[in-house]
RODO-2510 file (C-alpha; in nm, 4 decimals, decimal comma):
residues 337
     n   res          X          Y          Z
     1     m     4,8530     6,9961    -4,8877
     2     t     4,6465     6,6871    -4,9666
     3     t     4,8461     6,3660    -4,9738
     4     t     4,7562     6,1223    -5,2489
     5     f     4,8223     5,7526    -5,2834
     6     n     4,7702     5,4723    -5,5329
     7     a     4,4992     5,2075    -5,5127
     8     l     4,3654     4,9403    -5,7466
     9     v     3,9975     5,0233    -5,7918
    10     v     3,7330     4,8041    -5,9546
    11     r     3,4507     5,0068    -6,1089
    12     e     3,1464     4,9219    -6,3180
    13     a     3,1525     5,0694    -6,6666
    14     e     2,7716     5,0335    -6,6659
    15     e     2,6051     5,0944    -6,3308
    16     g     2,4212     4,7826    -6,2109
    17     n     2,6085     4,5542    -6,4493
    18     p     2,8823     4,3654    -6,2561
    19     k     3,0035     4,2011    -6,5786
    20     s     3,1149     4,5431    -6,7021
    21     a     3,3488     4,5937    -6,4055
    22     a     3,7159     4,6626    -6,4719
    23     a     4,0165     4,7268    -6,2486
    24     a     4,2700     5,0070    -6,2815
    25     i     4,5226     5,1820    -6,0591
    26     e     4,3937     5,5230    -5,9526
    27     q     4,5315     5,8082    -5,7464
    28     l     4,3172     5,8717    -5,4379
    29     s     4,3251     6,0878    -5,1265
    30     d     4,2158     6,0215    -4,7680
    31     a     3,8849     6,1883    -4,8496
    32     d     3,8126     5,9033    -5,0932
    33     l     3,8444     5,6348    -4,8266
    34     p     3,5022     5,5090    -4,7184
    35     t     3,4050     5,5042    -4,3520
    36     y     3,2247     5,1968    -4,2220
    37     g     3,0431     5,3023    -3,9074
    38     d     3,3174     5,2827    -3,6484
    39     s     3,6198     5,2711    -3,8802
    40     d     3,8738     5,4191    -3,6432
    41     v     4,2208     5,3276    -3,7702
    42     t     4,4123     5,4332    -4,0817
    43     v     4,6944     5,2051    -4,1947
    44     d     4,9822     5,2755    -4,4322
    45     i     5,0005     4,9444    -4,6173
    46     d     5,3328     4,7708    -4,6808
    47     y     5,2045     4,4544    -4,8497
    48     s     4,8916     4,2632    -4,9425
    49     s     4,8662     3,9217    -5,1089
    50     l     4,6842     3,7261    -5,3769
    51     n     4,4183     3,4789    -5,2678
    52     y     4,1484     3,2835    -5,4516
    53     k     3,8846     3,5403    -5,3562
    54     d     4,1071     3,8145    -5,4980
    55     g     4,1238     3,6200    -5,8222
    56     m     3,7441     3,6139    -5,8281
    57     a     3,7334     3,9893    -5,7692
    58     l     3,9896     4,0629    -6,0402
    59     t     3,8239     3,8403    -6,3018
    60     g     3,4593     3,9096    -6,2160
    61     k     3,3878     3,5434    -6,1495
    62     g     3,1669     3,4412    -5,8615
    63     r     3,0433     3,7961    -5,7907
    64     i     3,2620     3,8165    -5,4837
    65     i     3,2446     4,1972    -5,4872
    66     r     2,9291     4,3152    -5,3075
    67     s     2,9336     4,6830    -5,4086
    68     f     3,1187     4,9190    -5,6415
    69     p     3,3606     5,0848    -5,6534
    70     m     3,5779     4,8342    -5,4652
    71     v     3,9442     4,8064    -5,3747
    72     p     4,0202     4,4306    -5,3720
    73     g     4,2728     4,2580    -5,1479
    74     i     4,1389     4,0473    -4,8613
    75     d     4,4421     4,1013    -4,6378
    76     f     4,7267     4,3421    -4,5701
    77     s     5,0080     4,4297    -4,3319
    78     g     5,1277     4,7774    -4,2468
    79     t     5,1713     5,0508    -3,9886
    80     v     4,9050     5,2545    -3,8118
    81     s     4,9244     5,6178    -3,9276
    82     a     4,6156     5,7500    -3,7453
    83     s     4,4021     5,6016    -3,4694
    84     d     4,0961     5,6794    -3,2583
    85     s     4,1165     5,3318    -3,1018
    86     d     4,2258     5,2420    -2,7496
    87     r     4,3807     4,9213    -2,8863
    88     f     4,6170     5,0720    -3,1421
    89     a     4,8510     5,3688    -3,1482
    90     v     5,0304     5,5444    -3,4313
    91     g     5,3333     5,3348    -3,5243
    92     d     5,1823     4,9968    -3,4317
    93     e     5,2565     4,7237    -3,6849
    94     v     4,9362     4,5410    -3,7737
    95     i     4,7842     4,2653    -3,9861
    96     l     4,4348     4,2397    -4,1299
    97     t     4,2772     3,9247    -4,2750
    98     g     3,9145     3,8438    -4,3460
    99     w     3,6052     4,0281    -4,2188
   100     a     3,4769     4,0602    -4,5799
   101     v     3,7493     4,3165    -4,6560
   102     g     3,8105     4,3201    -5,0310
   103     e     3,4525     4,1940    -5,0802
   104     r     3,2158     4,4236    -4,8892
   105     y     3,4750     4,6697    -4,7565
   106     w     3,7750     4,8276    -4,9293
   107     g     4,0858     4,6128    -4,9017
   108     g     4,4593     4,5834    -4,9290
   109     y     4,5414     4,6696    -5,2906
   110     s     4,6144     5,0257    -5,1843
   111     q     4,8921     5,2242    -5,0210
   112     r     4,6524     5,3311    -4,7464
   113     q     4,3271     5,2079    -4,5950
   114     r     4,0833     5,3015    -4,3179
   115     v     3,9372     5,0079    -4,1228
   116     k     3,7785     4,9050    -3,7951
   117     s     4,0258     4,8355    -3,5165
   118     d     3,8297     4,5173    -3,4339
   119     w     3,9572     4,3740    -3,7625
   120     l     4,3258     4,4163    -3,6762
   121     v     4,5819     4,2102    -3,4881
   122     k     4,9303     4,3234    -3,3925
   123     r     5,2062     4,1738    -3,6026
   124     p     5,4076     3,9266    -3,3909
   125     s     5,7686     4,0160    -3,3208
   126     g     6,0012     3,8166    -3,5416
   127     l     5,7800     3,8493    -3,8510
   128     s     5,8524     4,1195    -4,1071
   129     s     5,5641     4,2853    -4,2874
   130     e     5,6578     4,1010    -4,6074
   131     q     5,6665     3,7683    -4,4230
   132     a     5,3285     3,8431    -4,2678
   133     m     5,1755     3,8655    -4,6152
   134     g     5,3800     3,5702    -4,7355
   135     i     5,1668     3,3948    -4,4764
   136     g     4,8534     3,6067    -4,5226
   137     t     4,5000     3,4716    -4,5236
   138     a     4,6114     3,1413    -4,6740
   139     g     4,8748     3,0825    -4,4072
   140     l     4,6407     3,1810    -4,1262
   141     t     4,3869     2,9325    -4,2617
   142     a     4,6545     2,6621    -4,2797
   143     m     4,7564     2,7260    -3,9181
   144     l     4,3949     2,7087    -3,8039
   145     c     4,3737     2,3715    -3,9807
   146     v     4,6822     2,2484    -3,7947
   147     l     4,5364     2,3722    -3,4656
   148     g     4,2173     2,1833    -3,5539
   149     l     4,4172     1,8628    -3,5949
   150     e     4,5887     1,9223    -3,2620
   151     d     4,2604     1,9995    -3,0875
   152     g     4,1281     1,6674    -3,2175
   153     g     4,4208     1,4851    -3,0595
   154     v     4,6137     1,4014    -3,3779
   155     q     4,9827     1,3630    -3,2958
   156     s     5,2843     1,3285    -3,5214
   157     g     5,3277     0,9595    -3,4424
   158     d     4,9685     0,8645    -3,5274
   159     g     5,0272     0,8256    -3,9010
   160     p     5,0441     1,0308    -4,2191
   161     i     4,8550     1,3529    -4,2813
   162     v     4,7208     1,4158    -4,6298
   163     v     4,7062     1,7714    -4,7693
   164     t     4,4926     1,8270    -5,0787
   165     g     4,5535     2,1136    -5,3193
   166     a     4,9039     2,1040    -5,1772
   167     a     5,0720     2,3388    -5,4260
   168     g     4,8321     2,6246    -5,3496
   169     g     4,8732     2,8874    -5,0791
   170     v     4,6912     2,7063    -4,7966
   171     g     4,8273     2,3674    -4,8994
   172     s     5,1900     2,4804    -4,9288
   173     t     5,1835     2,6453    -4,5868
   174     a     5,0140     2,3459    -4,4278
   175     v     5,2763     2,1108    -4,5726
   176     a     5,5602     2,3253    -4,4372
   177     i     5,4104     2,3638    -4,0886
   178     l     5,3164     1,9985    -4,0502
   179     a     5,6571     1,8774    -4,1680
   180     h     5,8307     2,1182    -3,9290
   181     l     5,6199     1,9770    -3,6433
   182     g     5,7305     1,6243    -3,7271
   183     y     5,4261     1,4930    -3,9124
   184     e     5,4590     1,2645    -4,2134
   185     v     5,2925     1,4544    -4,4987
   186     t     5,1405     1,3209    -4,8199
   187     a     5,0714     1,5938    -5,0770
   188     v     4,7928     1,5741    -5,3344
   189     t     4,8437     1,7876    -5,6435
   190     g     4,7287     1,7921    -6,0021
   191     r     5,0635     1,9391    -6,1053
   192     p     5,3342     1,6704    -6,0959
   193     e     5,5962     1,9304    -6,1907
   194     q     5,5472     2,0787    -5,8411
   195     q     5,6604     1,7676    -5,6551
   196     d     6,0178     1,8881    -5,6096
   197     y     5,8846     2,2153    -5,4700
   198     l     5,6575     2,0309    -5,2266
   199     r     5,9339     1,7899    -5,1308
   200     g     6,1435     2,0931    -5,0417
   201     l     5,8655     2,2062    -4,8084
   202     g     5,8645     1,8685    -4,6344
   203     a     5,6214     1,6409    -4,8204
   204     s     5,7422     1,2802    -4,8155
   205     s     5,4991     1,1208    -5,0615
   206     f     5,2535     1,2247    -5,3315
   207     l     4,9175     1,1391    -5,4829
   208     t     4,7694     1,2772    -5,8021
   209     r     4,4507     1,4771    -5,8257
   210     a     4,3099     1,2074    -6,0532
   211     e     4,3695     0,9334    -5,7948
   212     m     4,1936     1,1285    -5,5235
   213     s     3,9064     1,2378    -5,7475
   214     e     3,7813     0,8847    -5,8140
   215     e     3,4372     0,8116    -5,6750
   216     p     3,4945     0,6855    -5,3193
   217     k     3,3436     0,3838    -5,1527
   218     p     3,1609     0,4506    -4,8244
   219     l     3,4710     0,3204    -4,6448
   220     e     3,8167     0,2511    -4,7835
   221     s     4,1439     0,1308    -4,6312
   222     e     4,2383     0,3297    -4,3212
   223     t     4,5291     0,5471    -4,4325
   224     w     4,5280     0,8959    -4,2812
   225     a     4,5563     1,0027    -3,9199
   226     g     4,4329     1,3422    -4,0320
   227     a     4,3904     1,5716    -4,3289
   228     v     4,3928     1,9315    -4,4451
   229     d     4,1469     1,9577    -4,7324
   230     t     4,1354     2,2677    -4,9510
   231     v     3,9290     2,1146    -5,2341
   232     g     3,5967     1,9787    -5,1050
   233     s     3,3466     1,7691    -5,3021
   234     t     3,4558     1,4207    -5,4179
   235     m     3,8127     1,4614    -5,2963
   236     l     3,6980     1,5433    -4,9444
   237     a     3,4652     1,2427    -4,9547
   238     k     3,7596     1,0239    -5,0629
   239     v     3,9731     1,1561    -4,7770
   240     l     3,6977     1,0881    -4,5232
   241     a     3,6559     0,7307    -4,6480
   242     q     4,0310     0,6696    -4,6000
   243     t     4,0715     0,8330    -4,2591
   244     k     4,1708     0,6142    -3,9660
   245     h     3,9588     0,5547    -3,6603
   246     s     3,9374     0,8731    -3,4501
   247     g     4,1132     1,0722    -3,7194
   248     v     4,0440     1,4403    -3,7884
   249     v     3,9799     1,6026    -4,1260
   250     t     3,9952     1,9828    -4,1419
   251     a     3,8085     2,1332    -4,4365
   252     c     3,8648     2,4907    -4,5552
   253     g     3,8122     2,5032    -4,9329
   254     l     3,5676     2,4402    -5,2149
   255     a     3,7749     2,4611    -5,5323
   256     g     3,6366     2,1204    -5,6333
   257     g     3,2755     2,2083    -5,5553
   258     v     3,0401     2,2763    -5,2665
   259     d     2,8808     1,9303    -5,2570
   260     l     2,9962     1,6438    -5,0342
   261     p     2,9049     1,3045    -5,1866
   262     t     2,9724     1,0877    -4,8831
   263     t     2,7870     0,8782    -4,6253
   264     v     2,7713     0,8759    -4,2464
   265     m     2,9867     0,5606    -4,2384
   266     p     3,3232     0,7290    -4,1590
   267     f     3,1620     0,9189    -3,8736
   268     i     2,9644     0,6415    -3,7024
   269     l     3,1947     0,3443    -3,7691
   270     r     3,5363     0,5094    -3,7434
   271     n     3,4626     0,8050    -3,5175
   272     v     3,6074     1,0399    -3,7798
   273     r     3,5757     1,4098    -3,7006
   274     l     3,5143     1,6602    -3,9817
   275     q     3,6251     2,0033    -3,8606
   276     g     3,5257     2,3071    -4,0616
   277     i     3,7799     2,5907    -4,0689
   278     d     3,6783     2,9534    -4,1197
   279     s     3,9424     3,2245    -4,1091
   280     v     3,7168     3,5077    -4,2305
   281     m     3,5168     3,5574    -3,9111
   282     a     3,7498     3,3800    -3,6671
   283     p     3,7571     3,5587    -3,3288
   284     i     4,0544     3,7757    -3,2386
   285     e     4,1673     3,5285    -2,9701
   286     a     4,1962     3,2498    -3,2271
   287     r     4,3786     3,4789    -3,4691
   288     d     4,6285     3,5915    -3,2056
   289     a     4,6992     3,2282    -3,1121
   290     a     4,7432     3,1258    -3,4755
   291     w     4,9744     3,4175    -3,5583
   292     a     5,1855     3,3452    -3,2505
   293     r     5,2288     2,9860    -3,3701
   294     l     5,3022     3,0971    -3,7264
   295     a     5,5888     3,3102    -3,5969
   296     t     5,7537     2,9977    -3,4500
   297     d     5,6251     2,6957    -3,6455
   298     l     5,6718     2,8088    -4,0058
   299     p     6,0441     2,8105    -4,0899
   300     a     6,1570     3,1347    -4,2543
   301     d     6,3427     2,9525    -4,5321
   302     q     6,0319     2,7497    -4,6177
   303     l     5,8218     3,0648    -4,6240
   304     a     6,0719     3,2331    -4,8551
   305     a     6,0693     2,9304    -5,0868
   306     m     5,6934     2,9529    -5,1358
   307     t     5,6726     3,3334    -5,1727
   308     e     5,6908     3,5592    -5,4787
   309     v     5,6623     3,9388    -5,4516
   310     v     5,4991     4,1317    -5,7374
   311     p     5,4228     4,5043    -5,7765
   312     m     5,0579     4,6078    -5,7616
   313     s     5,0843     4,7107    -6,1268
   314     e     5,1125     4,3405    -6,2199
   315     i     4,8392     4,1990    -5,9975
   316     i     4,5568     4,2246    -6,2527
   317     e     4,7252     3,9639    -6,4727
   318     q     4,7622     3,7316    -6,1729
   319     g     4,3849     3,7011    -6,1262
   320     p     4,3190     3,4597    -6,4145
   321     k     4,6255     3,2561    -6,3151
   322     i     4,5089     3,1798    -5,9619
   323     m     4,1608     3,0985    -6,0919
   324     a     4,3161     2,8492    -6,3353
   325     g     4,5267     2,6845    -6,0632
   326     q     4,8492     2,8167    -6,2137
   327     v     4,9791     2,9974    -5,9046
   328     r     5,2236     2,8157    -5,6796
   329     g     5,2529     2,8991    -5,3133
   330     r     5,2040     3,2604    -5,2141
   331     v     5,2043     3,5812    -5,4188
   332     v     5,2754     3,8935    -5,2120
   333     v     5,1540     4,2257    -5,3551
   334     d     5,3639     4,5415    -5,3084
   335     p     5,1323     4,8441    -5,3460
   336     n     5,4233     5,0861    -5,3270
   337     h     5,5785     4,9708    -5,6561
***
């Protein structure tokens, strides 16, 4: 007997016209799952999550989807149900983030998926599957940013750390981790109603989006020992101009734009380091290290405070919300409801 499962599938109504694409939950079988060369592991998915790229896929903005039909969802956690890999056995609890899954390859908005074992990491003990997706791609990115600050020598006593886009998934997780590690955190958000939420995660002071979007001077008063920037463009330039001598700025987002209207002054006069953060193609060793730290350095109560679980049947309506900056923290997607 063929076993079927549910998946959210994006299809083009008119072939070759991405603007005609629409998403709907469909019933599929294992025979429908695409095989990508050496796809060697099948995973029964417990949870996925909602990220900015997923919002682009669900709304058709940015042409994030490379081919149709596509199952969105750039990350998931679950249990191996079949394996031809030496690294994973049936019953292993795994996490997938990145690798163009949900863009080029079918992703996590499904009850089952077939993927390459090279894309998977084992879920750390102490993290439930739901918690793993409460962290998800956004949390992994945040942890890589924190590791970037540490690698640059920024310590908790060196001064405040500024986190831009602080109410979003990456920003919220970064605030919680940094505060737990003893850093003084300043949160930048365009939503003042979220200050109590961010204060609960550990932020001690706040700046508005408008303040940090003003055109920066080449150098401004030295304020930040380090930064986690999820916005880019003018805000990143402002952060760089305010960073202290030998400070580190980790950059992982472009919600404000892909340009960087700055000068070389922060780099050659203050020895500021701008560290790019990429979680999509990060090597397995870096992922394992980050997930191990997430299991210990992100308090469970803080993670719960920033997480909302929604059934897959409601995820389509969440796409426009995350694109409009109306999603707080992390949205976990349950494909089994």
